[in-house]
py3Dmol code that shows the C-alpha trace and the ligand (Angstrom):
import py3Dmol

protein = """\
ATOM      1  CA  UNK A   1       0.000   0.000   0.000  1.00  0.00           C
ATOM      2  CA  UNK A   2       1.173   3.529  -0.767  1.00  0.00           C
ATOM      3  CA  UNK A   3       2.044   5.659   2.188  1.00  0.00           C
ATOM      4  CA  UNK A   4      -0.657   7.972   3.488  1.00  0.00           C
ATOM      5  CA  UNK A   5       0.504  10.944   5.514  1.00  0.00           C
ATOM      6  CA  UNK A   6      -1.414  13.054   7.999  1.00  0.00           C
ATOM      7  CA  UNK A   7      -0.828  16.784   8.318  1.00  0.00           C
ATOM      8  CA  UNK A   8      -2.345  19.389  10.609  1.00  0.00           C
ATOM      9  CA  UNK A   9      -1.925  23.105  10.030  1.00  0.00           C
ATOM     10  CA  UNK A  10      -2.971  25.206  13.010  1.00  0.00           C
ATOM     11  CA  UNK A  11      -3.316  28.854  12.053  1.00  0.00           C
ATOM     12  CA  UNK A  12      -4.883  31.945  13.544  1.00  0.00           C
ATOM     13  CA  UNK A  13      -7.961  31.898  11.315  1.00  0.00           C
ATOM     14  CA  UNK A  14      -8.362  28.219  10.436  1.00  0.00           C
ATOM     15  CA  UNK A  15      -7.139  24.777  11.300  1.00  0.00           C
ATOM     16  CA  UNK A  16      -6.771  22.218   8.492  1.00  0.00           C
ATOM     17  CA  UNK A  17      -6.360  18.492   8.919  1.00  0.00           C
ATOM     18  CA  UNK A  18      -5.560  16.446   5.821  1.00  0.00           C
ATOM     19  CA  UNK A  19      -4.518  13.080   4.510  1.00  0.00           C
ATOM     20  CA  UNK A  20      -1.881  13.443   1.831  1.00  0.00           C
ATOM     21  CA  UNK A  21      -0.348  10.840  -0.455  1.00  0.00           C
ATOM     22  CA  UNK A  22       3.394  10.387  -0.862  1.00  0.00           C
ATOM     23  CA  UNK A  23       3.399  12.662  -3.896  1.00  0.00           C
ATOM     24  CA  UNK A  24       2.023  15.536  -1.824  1.00  0.00           C
ATOM     25  CA  UNK A  25      -1.525  15.360  -3.159  1.00  0.00           C
ATOM     26  CA  UNK A  26      -4.362  15.990  -0.711  1.00  0.00           C
ATOM     27  CA  UNK A  27      -6.656  12.943  -0.465  1.00  0.00           C
ATOM     28  CA  UNK A  28      -9.070  14.333   2.089  1.00  0.00           C
ATOM     29  CA  UNK A  29      -9.203  17.481   4.155  1.00  0.00           C
ATOM     30  CA  UNK A  30     -11.171  18.924   7.049  1.00  0.00           C
ATOM     31  CA  UNK A  31     -11.279  22.642   7.854  1.00  0.00           C
ATOM     32  CA  UNK A  32     -12.351  23.908  11.205  1.00  0.00           C
ATOM     33  CA  UNK A  33     -12.475  27.254  12.916  1.00  0.00           C
ATOM     34  CA  UNK A  34     -13.620  25.666  16.185  1.00  0.00           C
ATOM     35  CA  UNK A  35     -10.173  26.221  17.710  1.00  0.00           C
ATOM     36  CA  UNK A  36     -10.324  30.017  17.564  1.00  0.00           C
ATOM     37  CA  UNK A  37     -10.548  31.740  20.921  1.00  0.00           C
ATOM     38  CA  UNK A  38     -10.237  28.385  22.726  1.00  0.00           C
ATOM     39  CA  UNK A  39      -7.984  27.686  25.684  1.00  0.00           C
ATOM     40  CA  UNK A  40      -5.113  25.259  25.140  1.00  0.00           C
ATOM     41  CA  UNK A  41      -6.924  22.114  26.386  1.00  0.00           C
ATOM     42  CA  UNK A  42      -9.997  22.794  24.247  1.00  0.00           C
ATOM     43  CA  UNK A  43      -7.902  23.452  21.150  1.00  0.00           C
ATOM     44  CA  UNK A  44      -6.146  20.122  21.660  1.00  0.00           C
ATOM     45  CA  UNK A  45      -9.560  18.458  21.880  1.00  0.00           C
ATOM     46  CA  UNK A  46     -10.632  20.016  18.542  1.00  0.00           C
ATOM     47  CA  UNK A  47      -7.386  18.949  16.859  1.00  0.00           C
ATOM     48  CA  UNK A  48      -7.373  15.390  18.247  1.00  0.00           C
ATOM     49  CA  UNK A  49     -11.053  14.768  17.455  1.00  0.00           C
ATOM     50  CA  UNK A  50     -10.617  15.934  13.865  1.00  0.00           C
ATOM     51  CA  UNK A  51      -7.504  13.792  13.321  1.00  0.00           C
ATOM     52  CA  UNK A  52      -9.381  10.739  14.610  1.00  0.00           C
ATOM     53  CA  UNK A  53     -12.383  11.692  12.474  1.00  0.00           C
ATOM     54  CA  UNK A  54     -10.437  11.934   9.214  1.00  0.00           C
ATOM     55  CA  UNK A  55      -8.698   8.607   9.923  1.00  0.00           C
ATOM     56  CA  UNK A  56     -12.055   6.878  10.577  1.00  0.00           C
ATOM     57  CA  UNK A  57     -13.766   8.572   7.642  1.00  0.00           C
ATOM     58  CA  UNK A  58     -11.162   7.102   5.268  1.00  0.00           C
ATOM     59  CA  UNK A  59     -11.388   3.568   6.727  1.00  0.00           C
ATOM     60  CA  UNK A  60      -7.868   3.758   8.095  1.00  0.00           C
ATOM     61  CA  UNK A  61      -6.266   2.783  11.374  1.00  0.00           C
ATOM     62  CA  UNK A  62      -3.873   5.047  13.215  1.00  0.00           C
ATOM     63  CA  UNK A  63      -1.169   2.433  12.577  1.00  0.00           C
ATOM     64  CA  UNK A  64      -1.579   2.900   8.775  1.00  0.00           C
ATOM     65  CA  UNK A  65       0.094   6.307   9.143  1.00  0.00           C
ATOM     66  CA  UNK A  66       3.828   6.921   9.753  1.00  0.00           C
ATOM     67  CA  UNK A  67       2.942   9.744  12.136  1.00  0.00           C
ATOM     68  CA  UNK A  68       1.117  13.032  12.506  1.00  0.00           C
ATOM     69  CA  UNK A  69       2.856  16.227  11.391  1.00  0.00           C
ATOM     70  CA  UNK A  70       1.727  19.545  12.814  1.00  0.00           C
ATOM     71  CA  UNK A  71       2.634  23.021  11.604  1.00  0.00           C
ATOM     72  CA  UNK A  72       2.045  25.975  13.892  1.00  0.00           C
ATOM     73  CA  UNK A  73       2.650  29.696  13.297  1.00  0.00           C
ATOM     74  CA  UNK A  74       5.048  30.769  16.007  1.00  0.00           C
ATOM     75  CA  UNK A  75       8.412  30.086  17.581  1.00  0.00           C
ATOM     76  CA  UNK A  76       8.646  26.362  18.263  1.00  0.00           C
ATOM     77  CA  UNK A  77      11.276  24.710  20.436  1.00  0.00           C
ATOM     78  CA  UNK A  78      11.641  21.755  18.114  1.00  0.00           C
ATOM     79  CA  UNK A  79      13.465  19.171  20.289  1.00  0.00           C
ATOM     80  CA  UNK A  80      10.649  19.035  22.866  1.00  0.00           C
ATOM     81  CA  UNK A  81       7.777  20.365  20.719  1.00  0.00           C
ATOM     82  CA  UNK A  82       7.051  23.395  22.869  1.00  0.00           C
ATOM     83  CA  UNK A  83       5.412  26.556  21.533  1.00  0.00           C
ATOM     84  CA  UNK A  84       7.590  29.393  22.803  1.00  0.00           C
ATOM     85  CA  UNK A  85       5.529  32.274  21.417  1.00  0.00           C
ATOM     86  CA  UNK A  86       2.774  32.819  18.896  1.00  0.00           C
ATOM     87  CA  UNK A  87       1.030  35.984  17.811  1.00  0.00           C
ATOM     88  CA  UNK A  88      -1.846  34.225  16.045  1.00  0.00           C
ATOM     89  CA  UNK A  89      -3.628  32.540  18.925  1.00  0.00           C
ATOM     90  CA  UNK A  90      -4.160  33.603  22.524  1.00  0.00           C
ATOM     91  CA  UNK A  91      -2.247  31.835  25.279  1.00  0.00           C
ATOM     92  CA  UNK A  92       0.112  29.044  24.243  1.00  0.00           C
ATOM     93  CA  UNK A  93       3.195  30.704  25.688  1.00  0.00           C
ATOM     94  CA  UNK A  94       5.697  27.975  26.603  1.00  0.00           C
ATOM     95  CA  UNK A  95       3.058  25.351  25.929  1.00  0.00           C
ATOM     96  CA  UNK A  96       4.047  21.706  25.284  1.00  0.00           C
ATOM     97  CA  UNK A  97       1.680  21.204  22.331  1.00  0.00           C
ATOM     98  CA  UNK A  98       3.394  18.148  20.862  1.00  0.00           C
ATOM     99  CA  UNK A  99       3.287  16.218  24.137  1.00  0.00           C
ATOM    100  CA  UNK A 100      -0.352  17.192  24.690  1.00  0.00           C
ATOM    101  CA  UNK A 101      -1.405  15.828  21.276  1.00  0.00           C
ATOM    102  CA  UNK A 102       0.991  12.866  21.488  1.00  0.00           C
ATOM    103  CA  UNK A 103      -0.746  11.615  24.652  1.00  0.00           C
ATOM    104  CA  UNK A 104      -3.794  10.746  22.477  1.00  0.00           C
ATOM    105  CA  UNK A 105      -1.908   8.703  19.840  1.00  0.00           C
ATOM    106  CA  UNK A 106       0.448   5.724  19.584  1.00  0.00           C
ATOM    107  CA  UNK A 107       2.166   6.942  16.384  1.00  0.00           C
ATOM    108  CA  UNK A 108       4.747   9.762  16.575  1.00  0.00           C
ATOM    109  CA  UNK A 109       3.540  13.365  16.563  1.00  0.00           C
ATOM    110  CA  UNK A 110       5.910  15.989  15.162  1.00  0.00           C
ATOM    111  CA  UNK A 111       5.500  19.731  15.703  1.00  0.00           C
ATOM    112  CA  UNK A 112       7.309  22.437  13.777  1.00  0.00           C
ATOM    113  CA  UNK A 113       6.944  26.030  12.719  1.00  0.00           C
ATOM    114  CA  UNK A 114       4.533  26.328   9.776  1.00  0.00           C
ATOM    115  CA  UNK A 115       7.117  27.895   7.434  1.00  0.00           C
ATOM    116  CA  UNK A 116       9.599  25.106   8.195  1.00  0.00           C
ATOM    117  CA  UNK A 117       6.873  22.585   7.397  1.00  0.00           C
ATOM    118  CA  UNK A 118       6.081  24.352   4.113  1.00  0.00           C
ATOM    119  CA  UNK A 119       9.774  24.431   3.205  1.00  0.00           C
ATOM    120  CA  UNK A 120       9.947  20.691   3.715  1.00  0.00           C
ATOM    121  CA  UNK A 121       6.760  20.199   1.672  1.00  0.00           C
ATOM    122  CA  UNK A 122       8.287  22.226  -1.164  1.00  0.00           C
ATOM    123  CA  UNK A 123      11.457  20.195  -0.901  1.00  0.00           C
ATOM    124  CA  UNK A 124       9.734  16.799  -0.904  1.00  0.00           C
ATOM    125  CA  UNK A 125       6.880  17.472  -3.340  1.00  0.00           C
ATOM    126  CA  UNK A 126       7.489  20.772  -5.133  1.00  0.00           C
ATOM    127  CA  UNK A 127      10.217  22.859  -6.733  1.00  0.00           C
ATOM    128  CA  UNK A 128      12.892  21.494  -4.395  1.00  0.00           C
ATOM    129  CA  UNK A 129      12.794  17.924  -5.677  1.00  0.00           C
ATOM    130  CA  UNK A 130      16.225  16.780  -6.797  1.00  0.00           C
ATOM    131  CA  UNK A 131      18.156  19.458  -4.902  1.00  0.00           C
ATOM    132  CA  UNK A 132      20.327  18.933  -1.809  1.00  0.00           C
ATOM    133  CA  UNK A 133      19.909  22.462  -0.504  1.00  0.00           C
ATOM    134  CA  UNK A 134      17.267  25.147  -0.865  1.00  0.00           C
ATOM    135  CA  UNK A 135      15.677  28.128   0.846  1.00  0.00           C
ATOM    136  CA  UNK A 136      11.944  28.633   1.007  1.00  0.00           C
ATOM    137  CA  UNK A 137      10.360  32.032   1.658  1.00  0.00           C
ATOM    138  CA  UNK A 138       6.639  32.520   2.101  1.00  0.00           C
ATOM    139  CA  UNK A 139       5.450  36.085   1.591  1.00  0.00           C
ATOM    140  CA  UNK A 140       1.922  36.864   2.779  1.00  0.00           C
ATOM    141  CA  UNK A 141       0.733  38.895   5.787  1.00  0.00           C
ATOM    142  CA  UNK A 142       4.121  38.158   7.312  1.00  0.00           C
ATOM    143  CA  UNK A 143       7.218  36.440   5.990  1.00  0.00           C
ATOM    144  CA  UNK A 144       8.223  32.931   6.973  1.00  0.00           C
ATOM    145  CA  UNK A 145      11.105  30.831   5.766  1.00  0.00           C
ATOM    146  CA  UNK A 146      12.754  27.446   5.990  1.00  0.00           C
ATOM    147  CA  UNK A 147      16.264  26.229   5.219  1.00  0.00           C
ATOM    148  CA  UNK A 148      17.038  22.831   3.709  1.00  0.00           C
ATOM    149  CA  UNK A 149      20.690  21.832   3.988  1.00  0.00           C
ATOM    150  CA  UNK A 150      21.895  18.427   2.904  1.00  0.00           C
ATOM    151  CA  UNK A 151      18.332  17.221   2.247  1.00  0.00           C
ATOM    152  CA  UNK A 152      17.209  18.120   5.769  1.00  0.00           C
ATOM    153  CA  UNK A 153      15.570  21.049   7.484  1.00  0.00           C
ATOM    154  CA  UNK A 154      18.144  23.119   9.281  1.00  0.00           C
ATOM    155  CA  UNK A 155      16.518  24.289  12.502  1.00  0.00           C
ATOM    156  CA  UNK A 156      19.366  25.764  14.556  1.00  0.00           C
ATOM    157  CA  UNK A 157      19.757  25.026  18.278  1.00  0.00           C
ATOM    158  CA  UNK A 158      16.218  25.947  19.336  1.00  0.00           C
ATOM    159  CA  UNK A 159      14.314  25.388  16.135  1.00  0.00           C
ATOM    160  CA  UNK A 160      13.966  29.047  15.148  1.00  0.00           C
ATOM    161  CA  UNK A 161      16.558  29.190  12.339  1.00  0.00           C
ATOM    162  CA  UNK A 162      15.471  30.876   9.122  1.00  0.00           C
ATOM    163  CA  UNK A 163      13.496  33.765  10.609  1.00  0.00           C
ATOM    164  CA  UNK A 164      14.486  35.824   7.596  1.00  0.00           C
ATOM    165  CA  UNK A 165      11.408  38.009   8.009  1.00  0.00           C
ATOM    166  CA  UNK A 166      13.223  39.661  10.917  1.00  0.00           C
ATOM    167  CA  UNK A 167      16.346  40.374   8.889  1.00  0.00           C
ATOM    168  CA  UNK A 168      16.793  44.152   9.099  1.00  0.00           C
ATOM    169  CA  UNK A 169      16.883  45.713   5.629  1.00  0.00           C
ATOM    170  CA  UNK A 170      16.134  49.362   6.497  1.00  0.00           C
ATOM    171  CA  UNK A 171      17.323  50.285  10.020  1.00  0.00           C
ATOM    172  CA  UNK A 172      16.076  53.899   9.744  1.00  0.00           C
ATOM    173  CA  UNK A 173      12.622  52.840   8.587  1.00  0.00           C
ATOM    174  CA  UNK A 174       9.526  54.181  10.344  1.00  0.00           C
ATOM    175  CA  UNK A 175       7.986  50.748   9.910  1.00  0.00           C
ATOM    176  CA  UNK A 176       7.941  48.788  13.155  1.00  0.00           C
ATOM    177  CA  UNK A 177       7.904  45.006  12.965  1.00  0.00           C
ATOM    178  CA  UNK A 178       5.847  42.709  15.192  1.00  0.00           C
ATOM    179  CA  UNK A 179       9.166  42.000  16.974  1.00  0.00           C
ATOM    180  CA  UNK A 180       9.566  45.674  17.913  1.00  0.00           C
ATOM    181  CA  UNK A 181      12.539  46.418  15.659  1.00  0.00           C
ATOM    182  CA  UNK A 182      12.468  48.900  12.829  1.00  0.00           C
ATOM    183  CA  UNK A 183      12.904  47.981   9.192  1.00  0.00           C
ATOM    184  CA  UNK A 184      12.679  44.179   9.343  1.00  0.00           C
ATOM    185  CA  UNK A 185      12.098  42.626   5.897  1.00  0.00           C
ATOM    186  CA  UNK A 186       8.658  41.609   7.148  1.00  0.00           C
ATOM    187  CA  UNK A 187       7.802  45.183   8.179  1.00  0.00           C
ATOM    188  CA  UNK A 188       8.875  46.639   4.807  1.00  0.00           C
ATOM    189  CA  UNK A 189       7.765  44.110   2.252  1.00  0.00           C
ATOM    190  CA  UNK A 190       4.711  42.045   3.082  1.00  0.00           C
ATOM    191  CA  UNK A 191       0.986  42.237   3.699  1.00  0.00           C
ATOM    192  CA  UNK A 192       1.231  43.931   7.073  1.00  0.00           C
ATOM    193  CA  UNK A 193       3.122  46.881   5.505  1.00  0.00           C
ATOM    194  CA  UNK A 194       0.715  47.518   2.630  1.00  0.00           C
ATOM    195  CA  UNK A 195      -1.772  49.897   4.329  1.00  0.00           C
ATOM    196  CA  UNK A 196       1.075  52.101   5.567  1.00  0.00           C
ATOM    197  CA  UNK A 197       2.878  52.107   2.224  1.00  0.00           C
ATOM    198  CA  UNK A 198      -0.325  52.935   0.342  1.00  0.00           C
ATOM    199  CA  UNK A 199      -1.202  55.839   2.630  1.00  0.00           C
ATOM    200  CA  UNK A 200       2.344  57.135   2.422  1.00  0.00           C
ATOM    201  CA  UNK A 201       2.210  57.281  -1.371  1.00  0.00           C
ATOM    202  CA  UNK A 202      -1.104  59.157  -1.228  1.00  0.00           C
ATOM    203  CA  UNK A 203       0.360  61.640   1.281  1.00  0.00           C
ATOM    204  CA  UNK A 204       3.263  62.198  -1.103  1.00  0.00           C
ATOM    205  CA  UNK A 205       0.625  63.394  -3.563  1.00  0.00           C
ATOM    206  CA  UNK A 206       0.447  60.321  -5.773  1.00  0.00           C
ATOM    207  CA  UNK A 207      -2.924  59.533  -7.311  1.00  0.00           C
ATOM    208  CA  UNK A 208      -4.315  56.020  -7.261  1.00  0.00           C
ATOM    209  CA  UNK A 209      -6.583  54.740 -10.025  1.00  0.00           C
ATOM    210  CA  UNK A 210      -8.258  52.457  -7.492  1.00  0.00           C
ATOM    211  CA  UNK A 211     -10.595  55.366  -6.598  1.00  0.00           C
ATOM    212  CA  UNK A 212     -11.129  54.284  -3.021  1.00  0.00           C
ATOM    213  CA  UNK A 213     -14.081  55.994  -1.308  1.00  0.00           C
ATOM    214  CA  UNK A 214     -13.140  58.811   1.126  1.00  0.00           C
ATOM    215  CA  UNK A 215     -14.205  56.757   4.141  1.00  0.00           C
ATOM    216  CA  UNK A 216     -12.252  53.667   3.007  1.00  0.00           C
ATOM    217  CA  UNK A 217     -10.592  51.868   5.889  1.00  0.00           C
ATOM    218  CA  UNK A 218      -6.923  51.839   4.916  1.00  0.00           C
ATOM    219  CA  UNK A 219      -6.243  48.728   7.001  1.00  0.00           C
ATOM    220  CA  UNK A 220      -8.153  46.841   4.291  1.00  0.00           C
ATOM    221  CA  UNK A 221      -5.418  47.486   1.732  1.00  0.00           C
ATOM    222  CA  UNK A 222      -4.090  44.041   0.915  1.00  0.00           C
ATOM    223  CA  UNK A 223      -2.273  42.086  -1.760  1.00  0.00           C
ATOM    224  CA  UNK A 224      -5.456  41.270  -3.691  1.00  0.00           C
ATOM    225  CA  UNK A 225      -6.453  44.925  -3.925  1.00  0.00           C
ATOM    226  CA  UNK A 226      -2.997  45.885  -5.195  1.00  0.00           C
ATOM    227  CA  UNK A 227      -3.194  43.058  -7.726  1.00  0.00           C
ATOM    228  CA  UNK A 228      -6.421  44.633  -8.954  1.00  0.00           C
ATOM    229  CA  UNK A 229      -4.589  47.987  -9.032  1.00  0.00           C
ATOM    230  CA  UNK A 230      -1.816  46.444 -11.086  1.00  0.00           C
ATOM    231  CA  UNK A 231      -4.335  45.147 -13.633  1.00  0.00           C
ATOM    232  CA  UNK A 232      -5.762  48.678 -13.876  1.00  0.00           C
ATOM    233  CA  UNK A 233      -2.274  50.102 -14.373  1.00  0.00           C
ATOM    234  CA  UNK A 234      -2.517  51.984 -11.079  1.00  0.00           C
ATOM    235  CA  UNK A 235       0.839  53.710 -10.468  1.00  0.00           C
ATOM    236  CA  UNK A 236       0.526  53.567  -6.661  1.00  0.00           C
ATOM    237  CA  UNK A 237      -0.127  49.813  -6.586  1.00  0.00           C
ATOM    238  CA  UNK A 238       2.676  49.232  -9.063  1.00  0.00           C
ATOM    239  CA  UNK A 239       5.190  51.266  -7.064  1.00  0.00           C
ATOM    240  CA  UNK A 240       4.383  49.391  -3.849  1.00  0.00           C
ATOM    241  CA  UNK A 241       4.694  46.032  -5.609  1.00  0.00           C
ATOM    242  CA  UNK A 242       8.066  47.061  -7.028  1.00  0.00           C
ATOM    243  CA  UNK A 243       9.246  48.390  -3.632  1.00  0.00           C
ATOM    244  CA  UNK A 244       8.275  45.104  -2.015  1.00  0.00           C
ATOM    245  CA  UNK A 245      10.083  43.218  -4.795  1.00  0.00           C
ATOM    246  CA  UNK A 246      13.177  45.318  -4.147  1.00  0.00           C
ATOM    247  CA  UNK A 247      13.229  44.434  -0.441  1.00  0.00           C
ATOM    248  CA  UNK A 248      12.652  40.728  -1.113  1.00  0.00           C
ATOM    249  CA  UNK A 249      15.505  40.823  -3.665  1.00  0.00           C
ATOM    250  CA  UNK A 250      17.708  42.494  -1.063  1.00  0.00           C
ATOM    251  CA  UNK A 251      16.754  39.850   1.491  1.00  0.00           C
ATOM    252  CA  UNK A 252      17.529  37.076  -0.961  1.00  0.00           C
ATOM    253  CA  UNK A 253      20.921  38.654  -1.645  1.00  0.00           C
ATOM    254  CA  UNK A 254      21.721  38.528   2.098  1.00  0.00           C
ATOM    255  CA  UNK A 255      20.558  34.913   2.295  1.00  0.00           C
ATOM    256  CA  UNK A 256      22.647  34.073  -0.770  1.00  0.00           C
ATOM    257  CA  UNK A 257      25.785  35.533   0.818  1.00  0.00           C
ATOM    258  CA  UNK A 258      25.184  33.595   4.043  1.00  0.00           C
ATOM    259  CA  UNK A 259      24.235  30.208   2.631  1.00  0.00           C
ATOM    260  CA  UNK A 260      25.037  30.063  -1.114  1.00  0.00           C
ATOM    261  CA  UNK A 261      21.959  27.952  -1.951  1.00  0.00           C
ATOM    262  CA  UNK A 262      21.333  26.722  -5.525  1.00  0.00           C
ATOM    263  CA  UNK A 263      17.564  27.279  -5.207  1.00  0.00           C
ATOM    264  CA  UNK A 264      15.262  29.838  -3.631  1.00  0.00           C
ATOM    265  CA  UNK A 265      11.545  29.092  -3.743  1.00  0.00           C
ATOM    266  CA  UNK A 266       8.968  31.790  -3.081  1.00  0.00           C
ATOM    267  CA  UNK A 267       5.476  31.001  -1.850  1.00  0.00           C
ATOM    268  CA  UNK A 268       2.636  32.847  -0.159  1.00  0.00           C
ATOM    269  CA  UNK A 269      -0.178  35.091  -1.376  1.00  0.00           C
ATOM    270  CA  UNK A 270       1.918  38.035  -2.595  1.00  0.00           C
ATOM    271  CA  UNK A 271       3.573  35.884  -5.254  1.00  0.00           C
ATOM    272  CA  UNK A 272       0.204  36.230  -7.050  1.00  0.00           C
ATOM    273  CA  UNK A 273       1.457  39.665  -8.076  1.00  0.00           C
ATOM    274  CA  UNK A 274       3.108  37.677 -10.824  1.00  0.00           C
ATOM    275  CA  UNK A 275       5.847  38.414 -13.307  1.00  0.00           C
ATOM    276  CA  UNK A 276       6.445  42.073 -12.544  1.00  0.00           C
ATOM    277  CA  UNK A 277       7.078  41.140  -8.900  1.00  0.00           C
ATOM    278  CA  UNK A 278       9.352  38.187  -9.614  1.00  0.00           C
ATOM    279  CA  UNK A 279      11.288  40.223 -12.186  1.00  0.00           C
ATOM    280  CA  UNK A 280      11.954  43.003  -9.661  1.00  0.00           C
ATOM    281  CA  UNK A 281      13.033  40.459  -7.024  1.00  0.00           C
ATOM    282  CA  UNK A 282      15.445  38.838  -9.479  1.00  0.00           C
ATOM    283  CA  UNK A 283      16.831  42.060 -10.962  1.00  0.00           C
ATOM    284  CA  UNK A 284      17.542  43.437  -7.463  1.00  0.00           C
ATOM    285  CA  UNK A 285      19.261  40.222  -6.481  1.00  0.00           C
ATOM    286  CA  UNK A 286      21.378  40.016  -9.651  1.00  0.00           C
ATOM    287  CA  UNK A 287      22.372  43.707  -9.416  1.00  0.00           C
ATOM    288  CA  UNK A 288      23.614  43.219  -5.866  1.00  0.00           C
ATOM    289  CA  UNK A 289      25.263  39.844  -6.381  1.00  0.00           C
ATOM    290  CA  UNK A 290      26.911  40.995  -9.653  1.00  0.00           C
ATOM    291  CA  UNK A 291      30.023  38.898 -10.284  1.00  0.00           C
ATOM    292  CA  UNK A 292      29.793  37.038  -6.955  1.00  0.00           C
ATOM    293  CA  UNK A 293      27.596  34.308  -8.431  1.00  0.00           C
ATOM    294  CA  UNK A 294      29.893  31.489  -9.498  1.00  0.00           C
ATOM    295  CA  UNK A 295      27.300  28.805 -10.186  1.00  0.00           C
ATOM    296  CA  UNK A 296      23.706  29.173 -11.364  1.00  0.00           C
ATOM    297  CA  UNK A 297      21.103  29.965  -8.732  1.00  0.00           C
ATOM    298  CA  UNK A 298      17.432  29.490  -9.416  1.00  0.00           C
ATOM    299  CA  UNK A 299      14.780  31.788  -7.950  1.00  0.00           C
ATOM    300  CA  UNK A 300      11.336  30.389  -8.601  1.00  0.00           C
ATOM    301  CA  UNK A 301       7.718  30.279  -7.460  1.00  0.00           C
ATOM    302  CA  UNK A 302       6.327  27.430  -5.340  1.00  0.00           C
ATOM    303  CA  UNK A 303       5.079  24.384  -7.222  1.00  0.00           C
ATOM    304  CA  UNK A 304       2.863  23.097  -4.431  1.00  0.00           C
ATOM    305  CA  UNK A 305      -0.725  22.921  -5.616  1.00  0.00           C
ATOM    306  CA  UNK A 306      -3.344  23.336  -2.940  1.00  0.00           C
ATOM    307  CA  UNK A 307      -2.961  24.000   0.739  1.00  0.00           C
ATOM    308  CA  UNK A 308       0.815  24.325   1.232  1.00  0.00           C
ATOM    309  CA  UNK A 309       0.473  24.527   5.018  1.00  0.00           C
ATOM    310  CA  UNK A 310      -1.173  21.172   5.519  1.00  0.00           C
ATOM    311  CA  UNK A 311       0.893  19.454   2.806  1.00  0.00           C
ATOM    312  CA  UNK A 312       4.049  20.738   4.496  1.00  0.00           C
ATOM    313  CA  UNK A 313       2.842  19.518   7.880  1.00  0.00           C
ATOM    314  CA  UNK A 314       2.280  16.047   6.388  1.00  0.00           C
ATOM    315  CA  UNK A 315       5.815  16.122   4.939  1.00  0.00           C
ATOM    316  CA  UNK A 316       7.200  16.378   8.492  1.00  0.00           C
ATOM    317  CA  UNK A 317       6.316  12.709   8.950  1.00  0.00           C
ATOM    318  CA  UNK A 318       8.704  11.759   6.120  1.00  0.00           C
ATOM    319  CA  UNK A 319      11.786  13.181   7.854  1.00  0.00           C
TER     320      UNK A 319
END
"""
ligand_1 = """\
1
ZN
Zn 11.105 41.844 13.101
"""
view = py3Dmol.view(width=600, height=400)
view.addModel(protein, "pdb")
view.setStyle({"model": 0}, {"cartoon": {"style": "trace"}})
view.addModel(ligand_1, "xyz")
view.setStyle({"model": 1}, {"stick": {}})
view.zoomTo()
view.show()
């Protein structure tokens, strides 16, 4: 029988539980929002019940699975599966999530940061196949990343390696990151920065073709709206997309100098900005790296089809 993997992606707005085949294709998936606003013990109950449900629903036994992989947005102490911090869900500070879920199952439960899980998913099932080393960056509301070295996730001593979103790219920036520092890549170049950047352009006197109503709530400026702006040839949207591309290119240059990877894969919602975005990322990188590139490096978009979070979580059970 082909291997069936189980992945759980616990996010701030939804929790997905899926069975995935060994090619990374989702066989069955459950979404729930029942975990939101719940205390730790109740969240565990929601997660455990849904894992058991999906196993039963597909006529499987727990022992048919190699394990249960869980991805969680936050700092995870990988060796003991403890959530150190998370900004997406209340509570959970220094919480032993892996142990709590493990106590309900015989098969191994693995817990990792969601971006690490996605990096591994990309490596096993997506653009990373065939490589020994790669970097994965996911660019959406925030920026997450994962490092594959020698066919394995590199996690560092705690498990928090690859927090490239907190790499400082503009120390004098007015933009404050969720970490409290100024000018982190995440603060300058992803979803959370878009309302500020849009307003700033308007204050500079630039005119947007998006024609937002006067009472428009600027916090609703997001990647999708700017994509619409781009299609309308809106100069403000285009400038922000290019600025973001510049910062991501700069970040990739720094990563390249530190790790010299042959492949960088970009995922996350903002990659939907398409060619113009990827071109700016690449041109910035190549301008900075100039003659310091001695072997080809590929910068490409994620090849994972479907829910990358839950597919990545399932990939954790293949490690
Ligand atoms: Zn930061």
